[in-house]
C-alpha positions in Angstrom: 35.4 -5.8 -66.8 33.1 -3.0 -67.3 32.3 -0.4 -64.1 28.9 -0.2 -63.7 26.7 2.1 -60.9 23.4 0.7 -59.5 21.3 3.4 -57.6 18.0 2.2 -55.9 15.5 5.1 -55.8 13.0 5.4 -52.8 9.2 5.7 -54.1 9.0 9.5 -54.1 12.0 8.8 -56.3 14.8 10.1 -53.5 18.2 8.5 -53.6 18.5 5.4 -51.4 21.8 4.4 -52.4 24.4 3.5 -54.8 26.7 0.8 -55.6 29.5 0.6 -57.9 30.8 -2.7 -59.2 32.6 -4.2 -61.7 30.6 -6.7 -64.3 31.7 -8.7 -67.4 28.5 -7.4 -69.1 25.1 -5.8 -68.9 23.8 -9.1 -68.0 25.5 -10.0 -65.0 25.3 -6.1 -64.6 21.2 -6.8 -64.2 21.5 -10.0 -62.4 23.6 -8.2 -60.0 21.1 -5.5 -59.6 18.5 -8.0 -58.9 20.7 -9.4 -56.3 21.6 -6.7 -54.5 17.8 -5.0 -54.5 17.2 -3.0 -51.4 13.8 -4.5 -50.0 11.9 -1.3 -49.4 13.3 0.4 -53.3 10.6 0.8 -55.6 12.9 1.6 -58.5 16.7 0.8 -59.5 18.6 1.6 -62.6 21.7 0.4 -64.0 24.7 3.0 -65.9 27.3 2.1 -67.6 29.1 5.6 -68.0 26.5 8.1 -68.6 24.4 5.2 -70.7 21.3 3.8 -68.6 21.8 0.3 -69.5 18.6 -1.1 -67.2 15.9 0.0 -65.3 13.0 -1.3 -63.3 10.6 -0.7 -63.6 10.6 0.3 -67.0 9.3 3.8 -67.5 8.1 3.0 -70.8 6.9 -0.8 -70.4 3.8 -1.1 -71.2 3.7 2.1 -73.9 5.0 0.5 -76.8 2.3 -2.6 -77.0 -0.7 -0.4 -78.7 1.8 -0.1 -81.5 2.4 -3.5 -82.2 0.1 -5.3 -84.6 -0.9 -8.9 -83.4 
């Protein structure tokens, strides 16, 4: 199992909470992050070591849509 760190941020970007947990893979870590989300936080990140593996909302969620050919 891999070790992940879950960082929950307030609207102003300050750290609200961190949680460390072991998950079988990145998919399980993403599910765990959503399940543990604090109701008053606006953003969260999932880290595996120094690698950011998931965040919500995504910073560049819509920025690449202009590049797509429809």
